[in-house]
C-alpha positions as CSV (number, residue, x, y, z in Angstrom):
1,X,-2.0,-25.0,1.0
2,X,-1.8,-23.7,4.5
3,X,-0.1,-25.8,7.2
4,X,-2.4,-26.9,9.9
5,X,-0.9,-26.3,13.4
6,X,-3.7,-27.6,15.5
7,X,-5.6,-25.8,18.3
8,X,-3.7,-23.4,20.5
9,X,-3.8,-23.7,24.3
10,X,-2.7,-21.4,27.2
11,X,-0.6,-18.3,26.4
12,X,-0.5,-19.2,22.7
13,X,-4.3,-19.3,22.6
14,X,-4.6,-16.0,24.5
15,X,-2.2,-14.3,22.1
16,X,-4.1,-15.6,19.2
17,X,-7.4,-14.4,20.6
18,X,-6.0,-10.8,21.2
19,X,-4.7,-10.7,17.6
20,X,-8.1,-11.7,16.2
21,X,-9.8,-9.1,18.4
22,X,-7.5,-6.4,17.0
23,X,-8.2,-7.3,13.4
24,X,-10.9,-5.2,11.7
25,X,-12.3,-6.8,8.5
26,X,-13.6,-3.4,7.2
27,X,-10.2,-1.8,7.4
28,X,-8.6,-4.9,5.8
29,X,-11.2,-4.7,2.9
30,X,-10.3,-1.0,2.3
31,X,-6.6,-2.0,2.2
32,X,-7.4,-4.8,-0.4
33,X,-9.5,-2.3,-2.4
34,X,-6.6,0.2,-2.5
35,X,-4.0,-2.5,-3.5
36,X,-6.3,-3.6,-6.3
37,X,-6.9,0.0,-7.5
38,X,-3.2,1.0,-7.5
39,X,-1.8,-2.3,-9.0
40,X,-4.7,-3.0,-11.4
41,X,-4.8,-6.6,-10.3
42,X,-7.5,-8.7,-8.5
43,X,-6.6,-10.3,-5.2
44,X,-7.7,-13.8,-4.4
45,X,-10.6,-12.8,-2.1
46,X,-13.8,-14.7,-1.3
47,X,-16.5,-14.0,-3.9
48,X,-19.3,-13.6,-1.4
49,X,-20.9,-10.2,-0.7
50,X,-19.0,-9.7,2.5
51,X,-15.6,-10.1,0.8
52,X,-13.3,-10.5,3.8
53,X,-15.0,-12.1,6.6
54,X,-12.0,-12.9,8.9
55,X,-8.3,-12.4,9.0
56,X,-7.5,-15.7,7.2
57,X,-9.2,-14.3,4.0
58,X,-7.0,-11.3,4.2
59,X,-3.9,-13.4,5.0
60,X,-4.4,-15.8,2.1
61,X,-4.8,-12.9,-0.4
62,X,-1.4,-11.4,0.5
63,X,0.6,-14.3,1.8
64,X,2.7,-14.8,-1.3
65,X,3.8,-11.2,-1.1
66,X,3.4,-10.6,-4.9
67,X,0.6,-8.0,-4.5
68,X,2.3,-5.9,-1.9
69,X,5.5,-5.8,-3.9
70,X,3.5,-4.7,-7.0
71,X,1.9,-2.0,-4.8
72,X,5.4,-0.6,-3.9
73,X,6.5,-0.8,-7.5
74,X,3.3,1.0,-8.6
75,X,4.0,3.8,-6.1
76,X,7.8,4.0,-6.9
77,X,8.9,2.0,-9.9
78,X,11.8,-0.4,-9.2
79,X,11.6,-0.1,-5.4
80,X,11.3,-3.9,-5.3
81,X,13.9,-5.1,-7.8
82,X,12.5,-8.7,-8.4
83,X,9.1,-10.0,-7.4
84,X,9.1,-13.8,-7.1
85,X,6.2,-15.6,-8.7
86,X,7.2,-19.0,-7.7
87,X,5.0,-20.7,-5.1
88,X,7.9,-22.0,-3.1
89,X,7.6,-20.9,0.5
90,X,11.1,-19.3,0.8
91,X,10.4,-17.2,-2.3
92,X,7.0,-16.0,-0.9
93,X,8.8,-15.1,2.4
94,X,11.5,-13.3,0.3
95,X,8.7,-11.2,-1.3
96,X,7.4,-10.1,2.1
97,X,11.0,-9.2,3.2
98,X,11.5,-7.2,0.1
99,X,8.3,-5.4,0.7
100,X,9.3,-4.5,4.3
101,X,12.7,-3.3,3.0
102,X,11.0,-1.3,0.3
103,X,8.7,0.3,2.9
104,X,11.7,1.4,4.9
105,X,13.4,2.8,1.8
106,X,10.1,4.7,1.1
107,X,10.3,6.3,4.5
108,X,8.2,4.2,6.9
109,X,9.6,3.9,10.5
110,X,10.4,0.5,11.9
111,X,7.5,0.7,14.3
112,X,5.2,0.9,11.3
113,X,6.4,-2.4,9.9
114,X,5.3,-6.0,10.7
115,X,7.4,-9.2,10.9
116,X,7.4,-11.7,8.0
117,X,5.6,-14.3,10.1
118,X,2.8,-11.9,11.0
119,X,1.7,-12.2,7.4
120,X,3.2,-15.5,6.2
121,X,2.0,-17.5,9.2
122,X,-1.2,-15.4,9.9
123,X,0.1,-14.5,13.3
124,X,-0.7,-10.7,13.6
125,X,-2.5,-9.8,10.5
126,X,-3.9,-6.6,12.1
127,X,-0.2,-5.3,12.0
128,X,-0.1,-5.9,8.2
129,X,-3.3,-3.7,7.8
130,X,-1.7,-1.1,10.1
131,X,1.6,-1.1,8.0
132,X,-0.4,-0.6,4.7
133,X,-2.5,2.1,6.3
134,X,0.8,3.8,7.4
135,X,2.1,3.5,3.8
136,X,-1.2,5.0,2.5
137,X,-0.9,7.8,5.0
138,X,2.6,8.6,3.8
139,X,1.4,8.6,0.2
140,X,-1.4,11.1,1.1
141,X,1.1,13.4,2.8
142,X,3.4,13.2,-0.2
143,X,0.5,14.0,-2.6
144,X,-0.6,17.0,-0.3
145,X,3.0,18.3,-0.2
146,X,3.3,18.1,-4.0
147,X,0.0,19.8,-4.4
148,X,1.2,22.7,-2.3
149,X,4.5,22.9,-4.2
150,X,2.6,22.9,-7.4
151,X,0.2,25.6,-6.3
152,X,3.1,27.7,-5.1
153,X,5.0,27.3,-8.4
154,X,1.9,28.4,-10.3
155,X,1.7,31.6,-8.2
156,X,5.3,32.4,-9.0
157,X,4.9,31.7,-12.7
158,X,1.8,33.9,-12.7
159,X,3.8,36.8,-11.3
160,X,6.5,36.2,-14.0
161,X,4.2,35.9,-16.9
162,X,4.5,39.4,-18.1
163,X,8.3,39.0,-18.5
164,X,8.3,35.6,-20.2
165,X,5.3,36.2,-22.5
166,X,2.8,33.9,-20.9
167,X,5.1,30.9,-20.5
168,X,4.1,28.5,-17.7
169,X,5.1,25.2,-16.2
170,X,1.6,23.8,-16.8
171,X,1.8,20.1,-17.6
172,X,5.4,19.8,-16.3
173,X,6.2,16.8,-14.2
174,X,7.9,17.4,-10.8
175,X,11.6,16.3,-10.7
176,X,11.7,12.5,-9.9
177,X,8.1,11.8,-10.5
178,X,6.9,9.6,-13.4
179,X,4.6,11.3,-15.9
180,X,1.1,9.9,-16.0
181,X,-1.2,10.2,-19.0
182,X,-4.7,10.5,-17.7
183,X,-8.0,11.1,-19.6
184,X,-9.6,14.5,-19.5
185,X,-6.7,16.1,-17.6
186,X,-7.3,14.1,-14.4
187,X,-4.5,14.0,-12.1
188,X,-3.4,10.6,-10.9
189,X,-3.8,9.8,-7.3
190,X,-2.4,6.8,-5.4
191,X,-3.5,8.2,-2.1
192,X,-5.9,5.6,-0.5
193,X,-9.6,6.2,-0.4
194,X,-9.6,6.3,3.3
195,X,-7.1,9.1,3.5
196,X,-8.9,11.5,1.1
197,X,-10.9,14.3,2.6
198,X,-14.7,14.0,2.0
199,X,-16.1,16.6,-0.3
């Protein structure tokens, strides 16, 4: 249950209005869809056709920090050592802190991150959206770099195939990556929908 802080006045109200103006429900919806696709879980979102109608819907879905920690662990297993499932406020805040530390470990810059209260107290939820977009952008860049490395290694193998009797590295997993079993030879992609080039 969210605490009721009463109406805001003066500078506090002005800051709140600016924060709401920067929040884009369509971007937030894409973030939620990506989190659901990568983690395989359903967020607690409104069941109406619009989905996310305002920033409070978005904040409510991610406030406990569980889904965003699961997102990081899906991208890099073990990045968040322990995800708290207790509903105690300090445990939920701890999840958000662990997500932020995990984002830094993954390579995001401090200016890409938000503060715990931005999410937990619904203060600047647009910054949460921006952070997850930055994370998605990093995933897309990593995927693109791995694709180029893979293409280059196949070219090198092609040149060597006369001397090693057709051996290749097809199906090999790059060092440090987890092997994914996908139907019909599909390559897994955790790159967010919004970062993929349109065909």
